[in-house]
N, C-alpha and C positions, 0 to 999 in steps of 0.2 A: 686702904687706895689699892688698887692693882691694876697693870698695865694689860692693854686691849693692844695686841698685834690687832689691825683691820683685816680684811678679809670681806663682809656681806654688803650689800649694797647696803642693806640699814646705815652699818655704823661706817663703812663713804660718807654718808649726808650726816651724819654726827660728825663729823671730821669738816667736814666744811663747814656745816652749822657753828662749831665751835671758833673756825677763822672770822666769819664775818660776825661773827658775836666779838667779840676781842677788835672789831677796827669801827661797827657802828657807830660810834659816836666819836670817830676820832676825825680831825674838817682836815686832817693833814696827810692823808695817809690815799693812793688809789691802789688795787690790789692787783699786782700787773702777773700776779705768778698761779693765781688764782685759773686759769683755761690751764697750765703746764701740771695743773694738778687736777683739773678732769682729763684728760687726754689719758693720765696715767690711770685714774681710776675705769677708765675706759681703754682703755690699753688701745687707744688710737693716736697710739706715737712709738715711731719707732727708737724713740730714749731709751730706755730698758731692755732693747736688746743683747746689750753688750754688760748686764744693770741687773745684779739683785734688786730689786727694793720694795721696806719692810712698809708700813706704814706703823705707827701705833701710834696711841694716846694713853692718857692715867687717868682716871677718874676713881672723884673719893666714892664714902660706901652710899653713899648716895647717887651714888653715879652719874654725876657728875664730870664732865671735863675738866683737868686742871692744865694739863698742857699736851705738847703731841708733838709728832713730826714726823718725816718720810727719812726713816733708812736706808742708805743706796753703798752698795760697793759693787766697783768695779776690778778687774781683772789687769785694766791698763791704768792704775792708778792704786797699788794692790797694800803697800803700806794702808792707805789709810782709808778708818769703817766713818763716815758723810753722816755727822747730823742734820742733814737738810728743812728750809720750810718750818721751821720752829715758829711755834706760835702756842705765850701763857698764858693765863692770868697773872695778876700780881700777887704778893704775896704767897706764893707756893713754892717757894725755895726746896719742902721735901718735894713736890711728887718732882718738879724740872734736877735734882738727884736721881730721884729714883727713874727718871725718862735718860737719864741719862748710863747711870750705871748699865741700866736693860740695853744703850746701844753698844758700849763697850763689851759687853757681853757677847754680843751680837757679831765685834769683830773678832773675840778671839778663835771663832769659828770657821770665820776665815783668813786665821794666818797674822790679822792687823795689828800696826803696833804704834800708833796715832791714831785716835781719834781731831775732828773738826766740824767745826759748826763756824760754817756760813757761807761754805760752798755748798751750791747747788746739784749734782748729781756732776755737772764740767762747767767750768769758768767763763764759757759762755751763753749760759740761763741765771747765775749772778753768783757777786761774790760777796761774803760781806754783808754783816750788819751796823745797821747808821749810825753813827756815833755821836752826834751833832744834827745842829739845826731837824728837833724831831718836831719843831712848827709848822715846815715850807713844807707845801707839798711836792715831796718825791714826782721826781719826771721818771719815760720812758722806760724802761727796760733797766730801772734797777728797784731794791725795794725800801721799803720803812717798815718800821718798827715802834713801837715806843720805849723809853730812856731803860722801863725796868729792867730791859730783856739782859743790858751789858750786867747792869747787875748780879742776876746771878750768877754769868759766869768768871768772873773777877771774883768774888764768893768762894769756888770753884779753883782756885788757882790758876786759868789756862795761861798758859802763852798767847799775847797775843800777836797779829803780825797786822798793820798797819797799813791803812787804801784811805787814797781823796779821789775830790774829784778840783776841777779848774771852774770858773767862772771867765765868760769874756764878752764883751761889745767893743763895737767899732772894729772889729778882727781886721779891716783888711787894712785898712789907717798900717796896722802892726804887719802884716802881711810886705805889706810892699817896702818897709825899711830891709827887704832879703829881695828887694827884685833882681837886684843882679844873678844874685843864685837863681831864683825862679824860672830866668829870661835863655842860663843856663841848662835847664833841665827840661825844660820844653825842648830845648832844642835836640837834647839827646834822649830824652823818653818822649811815645803816643801816650795817650791817656783814653780808655775806653772804657764803656760804662754796663752795666747791665744787660742785657736784649732778655726776654721774658719767651721771646719765641727760639733762643736759644742757654735755655735754664740749664740743661744735661751739662752742656761744655762752661759755660762762669762758674757751676755750682763745683763743678771737679777742680778747674783754676783755684777759688777760693778755697777749698779742702785743703791741696795742695801746697797754696801760700804759707793756713795757718800751719801746717803740719811741718813744715820746713822753718818756717818764722821762731817758730814759741815751742820749740822741744825741754829749755834751757829753763820756762819760764814755771815760776812758780805754780801748781795742782794742776797743769798743764798735760793733757794726756791726747792722743793724736784721736783729731774726730773721724767717722768715713763718710765719704759721699751719701750715701742713704741719709744718714744726720743733717747735712747740712744742705743735700736738696729738699727735705723735709723746711725747715726752718726759713730759707730764700724764699720757698712757694706761697708759707703763711706771709712774710713777711712784705711780699707781693700785694696782699689784701691791700696793706696799707701803704704802705712807702712807692715812690718812684722808681721805677730800675737806677735814675741815674743815683740815687741813691749808693751804691759801691760802685768802687770806682777804681777801675785797674789801670798800673801801670807796664809797661812791655819800653823791653830794651829788645827794638829790635823785632824780631818775632816771641821773644823767652817774657812770659810773665813772671814780674820778679817784686812790685807789692801791690797792694789794697789799699782804701780808706774806704771805711761801711762812716756815714753819719744818716741819720732824719730827725723829722721836724719831730714838734716833745708835741706823742699822740697823748701825752695825761693833759694836756689843755683843752683834751673835748671831754674829758670824764670828769664829772661831777666828783668831791673831793668823798672821800667815802667808798663812792662805786667800788668796782672792778673793772679791767679795763675789757671788752669784749664785745660785744656783734650791734654792742650800741653804738657805742665808737666807731663799727665799719659804716654804720648808717647815715654817720651825723660828719666823716671825711668825705666820705659817697658824694652827700646830695646836697649840704651846706655847704662845701665849698668855702673852709674859714681860715683865715690869713694866722700862721701862727707866729707869737712874739721869737722863738726860742727855740737852736736847732741843737744838736748832741753832733761833736764825733763820739763816736763809739769803738771804734778798732782803726788801732793801724798798725800795717804788716812789714815789712822791708828786708828779705834775704839778706842776710850776713854784711857780703862783699858791697852790697849799695846803700847802705847806712850813714856812709862816709863822705858820700854828695851831698845832701842836701835834698834829698829825694822827701824828706817826709815836708818840708815847707812845701814842695813841689803840689806834693797830694792835698796839703791845705789850703793848697791855694784854690786846686779845681772846685773845693767848697765853697770856698768863701765865690767863684763864680757863680755857682749852684743856687746859691741858698740871697745873691744879692737879685734873682729873678724874683722872692717871694718877700721881699723888703725885711729878711728876716737881718737882727741889728744884733741878733743876741745867742750865747752860746752856751753850751758846759760841755763837759769832757766827760766820756766815764770814769768808774774808778781808774784808778794806777796806783802799784803796789810802792810803800814809799822806797821801800827798796832800788824802782827802774829807775837807774839814776838819765839814762833815757830819755823813757817818754817822758819826765819831771823836766827834763835843761829843754825840752824843745815845746812844753805847755807854758814856763817861765816864762820863754821870748815871744812866743804867741798870745798868750791868757795875762785879765786881772790880777787876777788875785784864786789862790786857796778857796776852796770852797767845802761844800762837807764831806766829816770826815768817814770811814768804815774802818771794821774792826774783822780779822778772820782770828777763831780762838783755837788754838793746838794745842793737843795735850797726852804724854805719853800713855799709854795704855796699863 
């Protein structure tokens, strides 16, 4: 076996071809990451502006790819070398070990002390390998993967960082239990949605709030205005501006919530999210069954105010217009006590489990 550092267009094609091969017969998978990978290969994204990005695959003696990943390093998260967008055939432990060793070797060059698997460059682009519910279609914005991926990293004795999601139905009745708090919040705060013609203004608010709200969050590092403007501009091809809601105290932005319908409902299982999804959303006006609450950010001084319930209520008011009654949270670190407490108060059950793998080099 040998390692190939992907440089040529043909090697990039082989990288993508292998990814498609892994999921071709997987009826419970939608590829949410293929678009990002293609953008990286074509240098059409600012994702890599502050990062070293190195695609690698391991092939056998017959030139068949056995496993692959994209290695990411950023000075903003200097202790970690990241093994991102991992894919592999089953029964390929030797190849996976070879890939891991190569990534550790690259990390040494940058002075990294840890290897992390499941972080895709930044938490905004994905965190965690799926560790349960492998037979259920993944929702928009989160990855899926075969169950045997986890076996490889358990065999290699990686430390595990656990995450989970929550489901909810009929959330309005649960939110109404906090109506007194919400009424107080509505008097004290104003809420504004993203405006397309003021994208520059609102994307800067979004970036600033993220960077102020999450400095202690595991794996988070500061975003740039350019990155978030690009991300929100692409997001607006699908979502309505009301999917990003800001809370203001007087004239100061102090919190936000990001939500959207589960656009993977538009994608056939086994396909990739892409241009066909865009046209289905644009022309067929399909009603969605489920929404996702993706991210809540509240400045520290306002976290004890009940503002989280006010923000969630704003989402409920929006989704009621579309007849959406079911939902799912994005991933939440098991160690994040505040976010888990909010979800336990509003949601029905724990849902999918995810895991991030770490190893000291």
